MDAnalysis code that builds the backbone (N, CA, C; Angstrom):
import MDAnalysis as mda
import numpy as np

u = mda.Universe.empty(447, n_residues=149, atom_resindex=np.repeat(np.arange(149), 3), trajectory=True)
u.add_TopologyAttr("name", ["N", "CA", "C"] * 149)
u.add_TopologyAttr("resid", np.arange(1, 150))
u.add_TopologyAttr("resname", ["MET", "THR", "ILE", "LEU", "GLU", "LYS", "LEU", "SER", "ALA", "ASP", "ILE", "LYS", "GLU", "ALA", "MET", "LYS", "ALA", "ARG", "ASP", "GLN", "LEU", "ARG", "LEU", "ASP", "THR", "LEU", "ARG", "SER", "GLY", "LEU", "SER", "ALA", "LEU", "LYS", "TYR", "LYS", "ARG", "VAL", "GLU", "LEU", "ALA", "ARG", "ASP", "LEU", "ASN", "HIS", "GLU", "GLU", "GLU", "LEU", "ALA", "VAL", "LEU", "GLN", "LYS", "GLN", "VAL", "LYS", "GLN", "ARG", "SER", "ASP", "SER", "ILE", "ALA", "GLU", "TYR", "ILE", "LYS", "ALA", "GLY", "ARG", "THR", "ASP", "LEU", "SER", "ASP", "LYS", "GLU", "THR", "ARG", "GLU", "ARG", "GLU", "ILE", "LEU", "MET", "SER", "TYR", "LEU", "PRO", "THR", "GLN", "LYS", "SER", "GLU", "GLU", "GLU", "VAL", "ARG", "GLN", "ILE", "VAL", "ARG", "ARG", "LEU", "ILE", "ALA", "GLU", "ILE", "PRO", "GLY", "GLN", "ASN", "ARG", "ASN", "GLN", "GLY", "ALA", "VAL", "MET", "LYS", "VAL", "VAL", "MET", "PRO", "GLN", "LEU", "LYS", "GLY", "LEU", "ALA", "ASP", "GLY", "ALA", "MET", "VAL", "ARG", "GLN", "VAL", "VAL", "ASN", "ASP", "GLU", "LEU", "LYS", "GLY", "ASP", "SER"])
u.atoms.positions = np.array([
    [46.077, 15.390, 43.043],
    [44.332, 15.365, 42.878],
    [44.086, 16.517, 42.615],
    [43.320, 16.864, 41.523],
    [42.376, 18.107, 41.482],
    [41.173, 18.028, 42.274],
    [40.820, 19.690, 42.828],
    [39.568, 19.553, 43.341],
    [38.488, 18.988, 42.618],
    [38.342, 18.806, 41.504],
    [37.237, 18.112, 40.946],
    [37.283, 16.591, 41.185],
    [38.518, 16.007, 41.642],
    [38.599, 14.629, 41.671],
    [38.198, 14.348, 42.985],
    [38.838, 15.171, 43.923],
    [38.537, 15.131, 45.508],
    [37.033, 15.343, 45.929],
    [36.624, 16.628, 45.297],
    [34.960, 16.486, 45.388],
    [34.250, 15.322, 45.007],
    [34.956, 14.255, 43.837],
    [34.087, 13.110, 43.461],
    [34.256, 12.234, 44.630],
    [35.317, 12.266, 45.197],
    [35.515, 11.455, 46.140],
    [34.884, 11.496, 47.535],
    [34.994, 12.476, 47.667],
    [34.084, 13.140, 48.965],
    [32.774, 12.699, 48.754],
    [31.962, 13.028, 47.584],
    [31.017, 12.784, 47.345],
    [30.383, 11.244, 47.846],
    [31.176, 10.205, 46.926],
    [30.963, 8.896, 47.458],
    [31.132, 8.866, 49.219],
    [32.160, 9.369, 49.706],
    [32.177, 9.050, 51.278],
    [30.713, 9.729, 52.126],
    [30.085, 10.912, 51.434],
    [29.083, 11.506, 51.835],
    [27.865, 10.786, 51.657],
    [27.718, 9.976, 50.467],
    [26.546, 9.078, 50.410],
    [26.771, 7.532, 51.264],
    [27.876, 7.149, 51.398],
    [28.051, 6.388, 52.341],
    [27.847, 6.540, 53.921],
    [28.237, 7.733, 54.258],
    [27.939, 8.197, 55.814],
    [26.443, 8.844, 55.945],
    [25.653, 8.801, 54.624],
    [24.429, 9.746, 54.836],
    [24.204, 10.883, 54.833],
    [25.238, 11.240, 54.632],
    [25.245, 13.421, 55.159],
    [24.708, 14.094, 54.139],
    [23.346, 14.276, 53.988],
    [22.603, 14.648, 53.121],
    [23.183, 16.312, 52.659],
    [23.055, 17.138, 54.037],
    [23.919, 18.272, 53.490],
    [25.113, 17.946, 52.856],
    [26.005, 17.381, 53.392],
    [27.199, 17.686, 52.608],
    [27.259, 16.949, 51.221],
    [26.225, 16.031, 50.923],
    [26.483, 15.654, 49.836],
    [25.450, 16.423, 48.907],
    [24.524, 17.077, 49.066],
    [24.294, 18.282, 48.177],
    [25.037, 19.230, 47.820],
    [25.860, 19.897, 49.090],
    [26.875, 20.851, 48.743],
    [27.882, 20.305, 47.904],
    [28.356, 19.314, 47.990],
    [29.379, 18.480, 47.321],
    [28.939, 18.721, 45.665],
    [27.722, 18.256, 45.959],
    [27.392, 17.928, 44.199],
    [27.072, 19.450, 43.624],
    [26.757, 20.315, 44.533],
    [26.499, 21.394, 43.780],
    [27.811, 22.026, 43.494],
    [29.009, 22.058, 44.301],
    [30.232, 22.327, 43.732],
    [30.649, 21.672, 42.743],
    [30.671, 20.435, 42.383],
    [31.037, 19.436, 41.483],
    [30.157, 20.096, 40.070],
    [29.143, 20.286, 40.620],
    [28.321, 20.765, 39.123],
    [28.905, 22.141, 38.796],
    [29.243, 22.833, 39.317],
    [29.646, 24.375, 38.982],
    [31.048, 23.817, 38.319],
    [31.491, 23.007, 38.802],
    [33.223, 22.873, 38.144],
    [33.059, 22.438, 36.858],
    [32.132, 21.348, 36.699],
    [31.670, 20.465, 35.320],
    [31.420, 21.765, 34.691],
    [30.577, 22.216, 34.879],
    [29.702, 23.497, 33.958],
    [30.883, 24.602, 33.707],
    [31.786, 24.689, 34.260],
    [32.413, 25.799, 33.814],
    [33.463, 25.190, 32.811],
    [34.021, 23.947, 33.313],
    [34.826, 23.171, 32.327],
    [34.228, 22.812, 31.045],
    [32.901, 22.931, 30.921],
    [32.160, 22.616, 29.414],
    [31.987, 24.198, 29.026],
    [31.636, 25.258, 29.879],
    [31.654, 26.676, 29.094],
    [33.323, 26.717, 28.774],
    [34.180, 26.417, 29.210],
    [35.589, 26.670, 28.611],
    [36.000, 25.846, 27.623],
    [35.077, 24.370, 27.300],
    [35.787, 23.698, 26.539],
    [36.920, 22.966, 26.787],
    [37.676, 23.052, 28.019],
    [38.926, 22.410, 28.368],
    [38.984, 21.874, 29.638],
    [39.657, 21.414, 30.344],
    [39.737, 21.092, 31.729],
    [40.294, 22.723, 32.270],
    [40.023, 22.563, 33.551],
    [40.357, 23.558, 34.580],
    [41.786, 23.536, 34.942],
    [42.217, 24.559, 35.141],
    [43.653, 24.558, 36.215],
    [43.063, 24.883, 37.515],
    [44.240, 24.780, 38.400],
    [43.978, 24.968, 39.699],
    [43.429, 26.255, 40.214],
    [43.777, 27.304, 39.663],
    [43.067, 28.495, 39.746],
    [41.923, 28.584, 39.359],
    [41.734, 28.121, 38.274],
    [40.200, 28.136, 37.742],
    [39.060, 27.283, 38.672],
    [39.580, 26.378, 39.091],
    [38.896, 25.588, 40.093],
    [38.871, 26.341, 41.345],
    [39.461, 27.087, 42.002],
    [39.711, 27.722, 43.387],
    [38.748, 29.206, 42.899],
    [38.562, 29.390, 41.614],
    [37.516, 30.536, 41.413],
    [36.495, 30.216, 41.700],
    [36.122, 28.923, 40.779],
    [34.530, 28.538, 40.875],
    [34.274, 28.312, 42.047],
    [35.092, 27.850, 43.024],
    [34.576, 27.491, 44.354],
    [34.229, 28.667, 45.390],
    [35.264, 29.685, 44.998],
    [35.283, 31.128, 45.420],
    [34.244, 31.493, 45.247],
    [33.419, 31.353, 44.152],
    [32.162, 32.089, 43.584],
    [31.013, 31.642, 44.360],
    [31.184, 30.059, 44.227],
    [30.194, 29.435, 45.448],
    [30.064, 29.937, 46.693],
    [31.361, 29.993, 47.244],
    [31.680, 30.554, 48.879],
    [30.945, 32.040, 48.915],
    [31.154, 32.508, 48.141],
    [30.483, 34.269, 47.843],
    [29.242, 33.930, 47.758],
    [28.695, 33.424, 46.801],
    [26.997, 33.164, 46.838],
    [26.384, 32.813, 48.271],
    [27.000, 32.054, 48.818],
    [26.340, 31.186, 50.341],
    [26.402, 32.678, 51.080],
    [27.740, 33.348, 50.962],
    [27.501, 34.562, 51.805],
    [26.897, 35.536, 51.912],
    [26.430, 35.760, 50.402],
    [25.710, 36.727, 50.031],
    [23.839, 36.201, 50.688],
    [23.969, 35.208, 50.263],
    [22.669, 34.402, 50.750],
    [22.507, 34.566, 52.143],
    [23.250, 34.201, 52.909],
    [23.318, 34.302, 54.610],
    [23.160, 35.896, 54.881],
    [23.654, 36.715, 54.164],
    [22.876, 38.379, 54.680],
    [21.770, 38.485, 54.442],
    [21.827, 38.008, 53.123],
    [19.962, 37.964, 53.115],
    [18.938, 37.628, 53.657],
    [19.246, 36.007, 54.128],
    [18.383, 35.693, 54.936],
    [17.922, 36.149, 56.343],
    [19.578, 36.391, 56.849],
    [19.946, 37.258, 58.270],
    [18.707, 38.243, 58.204],
    [19.019, 39.116, 57.093],
    [18.041, 40.614, 57.050],
    [16.452, 40.160, 56.974],
    [15.931, 39.126, 56.640],
    [14.542, 38.562, 56.344],
    [14.397, 37.939, 57.681],
    [15.287, 37.548, 58.677],
    [15.117, 36.703, 59.598],
    [14.847, 35.457, 59.497],
    [15.405, 34.703, 58.922],
    [15.303, 33.258, 58.265],
    [16.699, 32.649, 58.973],
    [16.793, 32.333, 60.443],
    [17.815, 32.018, 60.655],
    [17.935, 30.415, 60.209],
    [16.991, 29.786, 60.238],
    [17.072, 28.269, 59.782],
    [17.605, 28.596, 58.142],
    [17.427, 29.158, 57.265],
    [18.094, 29.188, 56.160],
    [19.413, 29.564, 56.578],
    [19.686, 30.667, 57.056],
    [20.910, 31.242, 57.321],
    [21.939, 29.945, 57.910],
    [21.448, 29.160, 58.689],
    [22.505, 28.340, 59.255],
    [22.672, 27.142, 58.476],
    [21.734, 26.799, 57.452],
    [22.167, 25.878, 56.425],
    [23.036, 26.266, 55.532],
    [23.034, 27.909, 54.833],
    [24.075, 28.153, 54.152],
    [25.377, 28.417, 54.630],
    [25.333, 28.786, 56.267],
    [26.439, 28.726, 56.751],
    [27.314, 27.718, 56.659],
    [26.639, 26.239, 57.219],
    [27.081, 25.016, 57.099],
    [27.663, 24.655, 55.679],
    [26.779, 24.909, 54.820],
    [27.480, 25.023, 53.117],
    [28.276, 25.501, 53.069],
    [28.460, 26.865, 53.167],
    [29.650, 27.519, 52.986],
    [31.096, 27.070, 53.599],
    [30.785, 26.368, 55.044],
    [32.069, 25.921, 55.669],
    [32.798, 24.632, 55.035],
    [31.543, 23.499, 54.296],
    [31.872, 22.723, 53.716],
    [32.873, 22.992, 52.290],
    [32.282, 24.015, 51.750],
    [32.883, 24.481, 50.416],
    [34.379, 24.990, 50.830],
    [34.154, 25.871, 51.906],
    [35.727, 26.620, 52.323],
    [36.437, 25.449, 52.566],
    [36.504, 24.390, 53.303],
    [37.268, 23.174, 53.376],
    [38.252, 22.663, 52.354],
    [37.455, 23.116, 50.934],
    [38.486, 23.171, 49.908],
    [39.516, 24.395, 49.096],
    [39.286, 25.261, 49.869],
    [39.798, 26.408, 49.468],
    [41.399, 26.612, 50.261],
    [42.209, 27.094, 49.848],
    [43.466, 27.570, 50.706],
    [42.713, 28.247, 51.972],
    [43.488, 28.067, 53.122],
    [43.074, 28.784, 54.248],
    [43.453, 30.146, 53.915],
    [42.323, 30.794, 54.506],
    [42.059, 32.152, 54.275],
    [42.978, 33.376, 55.339],
    [43.507, 34.281, 55.088],
    [44.388, 35.257, 55.674],
    [43.549, 35.911, 56.776],
    [44.113, 36.402, 58.062],
    [43.372, 36.660, 58.812],
    [43.453, 38.456, 58.611],
    [42.237, 39.235, 58.988],
    [42.238, 40.815, 58.909],
    [43.774, 41.083, 59.288],
    [44.556, 41.055, 60.376],
    [45.876, 41.283, 60.630],
    [46.936, 41.178, 59.708],
    [46.758, 39.671, 59.250],
    [47.924, 39.271, 57.943],
    [47.464, 40.082, 56.784],
    [46.406, 40.656, 56.480],
    [45.897, 41.251, 55.264],
    [46.615, 42.850, 55.680],
    [46.378, 43.179, 56.588],
    [46.524, 44.641, 56.828],
    [48.360, 44.802, 56.941],
    [49.144, 43.663, 57.479],
    [50.337, 44.051, 57.411],
    [51.167, 43.734, 55.627],
    [50.141, 43.135, 55.188],
    [50.382, 42.858, 53.726],
    [50.003, 44.497, 52.812],
    [49.027, 45.020, 53.546],
    [48.599, 46.036, 52.617],
    [49.440, 46.961, 52.931],
    [49.735, 47.056, 54.137],
    [50.999, 48.019, 54.650],
    [52.041, 48.173, 53.821],
    [52.768, 46.715, 54.040],
    [53.944, 46.673, 52.983],
    [53.851, 47.167, 51.634],
    [52.883, 46.790, 51.133],
    [52.544, 47.241, 49.652],
    [51.960, 48.552, 49.500],
    [51.351, 49.316, 50.095],
    [51.154, 50.796, 50.333],
    [52.657, 51.475, 50.507],
    [53.589, 51.275, 51.130],
    [54.631, 51.831, 51.248],
    [55.769, 51.648, 49.995],
    [55.372, 50.552, 49.130],
    [55.826, 50.769, 47.804],
    [55.535, 51.424, 46.649],
    [54.117, 52.121, 47.134],
    [53.959, 52.947, 46.013],
    [54.287, 54.195, 46.197],
    [54.425, 55.002, 45.162],
    [54.643, 56.551, 45.444],
    [53.619, 57.104, 45.726],
    [53.679, 58.315, 46.674],
    [53.102, 59.100, 47.540],
    [51.529, 59.688, 46.533],
    [52.200, 60.164, 45.617],
    [50.886, 60.604, 44.729],
    [50.303, 59.768, 44.065],
    [50.291, 58.755, 44.056],
    [49.747, 57.357, 43.174],
    [48.965, 56.635, 44.499],
    [49.068, 57.188, 45.669],
    [48.376, 56.455, 46.821],
    [46.924, 56.339, 47.008],
    [45.768, 55.852, 45.811],
    [44.488, 55.861, 46.162],
    [44.325, 54.559, 45.943],
    [42.786, 54.573, 46.324],
    [42.395, 53.044, 46.491],
    [42.535, 52.041, 45.306],
    [42.354, 52.620, 44.153],
    [42.503, 51.918, 42.931],
    [43.834, 51.436, 42.580],
    [44.775, 52.096, 42.831],
    [46.059, 51.870, 42.725],
    [46.229, 50.753, 43.485],
    [46.403, 50.984, 44.718],
    [46.475, 50.068, 46.018],
    [46.053, 48.638, 45.654],
    [44.634, 48.756, 45.471],
    [43.681, 47.119, 45.145],
    [44.462, 46.877, 44.036],
    [45.053, 47.453, 42.952],
    [45.328, 47.029, 41.864],
    [46.992, 45.991, 42.246],
    [47.354, 46.899, 42.975],
    [48.758, 45.733, 43.670],
    [48.824, 44.836, 44.486],
    [47.618, 45.066, 45.597],
    [47.061, 44.163, 46.417],
    [46.322, 42.734, 46.286],
    [45.251, 42.997, 45.442],
    [44.776, 41.819, 45.026],
    [45.501, 40.585, 44.359],
    [46.392, 40.867, 43.458],
    [46.861, 39.665, 42.933],
    [48.036, 39.058, 44.095],
    [48.189, 39.632, 44.919],
    [48.921, 39.027, 46.364],
    [47.924, 38.344, 46.981],
    [46.856, 38.708, 47.097],
    [45.691, 38.255, 47.864],
    [44.629, 37.140, 47.307],
    [44.685, 37.119, 46.046],
    [43.711, 36.704, 45.249],
    [43.574, 35.011, 46.025],
    [42.255, 34.760, 46.202],
    [42.094, 33.537, 46.918],
    [42.536, 32.997, 48.155],
    [43.193, 34.260, 48.767],
    [43.775, 33.859, 50.147],
    [42.784, 34.715, 51.215],
    [42.154, 36.055, 50.607],
    [41.341, 36.489, 51.326],
    [40.006, 37.235, 50.825],
    [39.086, 37.427, 51.176],
    [37.784, 38.103, 50.923],
    [38.088, 39.450, 50.301],
    [37.269, 39.750, 49.260],
    [37.689, 40.928, 48.490],
    [37.353, 41.932, 49.568],
    [36.132, 41.949, 49.962],
    [35.541, 42.881, 50.436],
    [36.196, 43.478, 51.664],
    [36.939, 42.621, 52.400],
    [37.690, 42.704, 53.694],
    [38.729, 43.571, 53.135],
    [39.721, 43.305, 52.066],
    [40.626, 43.719, 51.395],
    [40.443, 45.077, 51.393],
    [39.496, 45.301, 51.035],
    [38.890, 46.807, 50.531],
    [38.785, 47.560, 51.306],
    [38.158, 47.052, 52.479],
    [37.930, 47.855, 53.832],
    [39.279, 47.990, 54.545],
    [40.154, 47.048, 54.444],
    [41.634, 47.032, 54.937],
    [42.340, 48.628, 54.048],
    [42.308, 48.392, 52.643],
    [42.779, 49.418, 52.272],
    [42.598, 50.675, 52.357],
    [41.096, 50.670, 52.303],
    [40.425, 52.207, 53.026],
    [40.923, 52.776, 54.393],
    [40.796, 51.479, 55.307],
    [41.211, 52.282, 56.609],
    [42.800, 52.733, 56.689],
    [43.564, 51.856, 56.069],
    [45.142, 52.280, 55.773],
    [45.391, 53.315, 55.201],
    [44.392, 53.844, 54.281],
    [44.834, 54.738, 53.202],
    [44.293, 56.405, 54.273],
    [43.259, 56.137, 54.808],
    [42.766, 57.335, 55.865],
    [43.826, 57.313, 56.823],
    [44.462, 56.509, 57.532],
    [45.391, 56.455, 58.376],
    [46.553, 57.054, 57.774],
    [47.076, 56.727, 56.571],
    [47.962, 57.537, 55.905],
    [48.363, 58.777, 55.681],
    [46.777, 59.028, 55.392],
    [47.077, 60.184, 54.735],
    [47.518, 61.723, 55.938],
])
């Protein structure tokens, strides 16, 4: 079952349960997937579906940060719940410690003179795509490179 199909089925359940927040969030995710499908003029593969949902999650995370900065906890709480709903359709995210172990292993494989943030990120991100937040990965890479010097 594709993510698109799962979202459609879960929308029906949310309607029956009269869960308006979940319904609105799922409709938003479904709309983004359909929009991307129209944009590409073909069905999406699994990785593309994940990328669309990850973008939706990132948008929610950015909104949460802005709402907190503006002191709007009511809106940040709503966005947090929406983000959690969307994240349930993504693979389980790796913890910071798991990311750190992967980064250490990959840094060890890179020759010493080529150990800079760009080179390390180029090797690390394909392995962690969809499994960890890019900002967290970048922070871990920076920390490990500073400790490696």
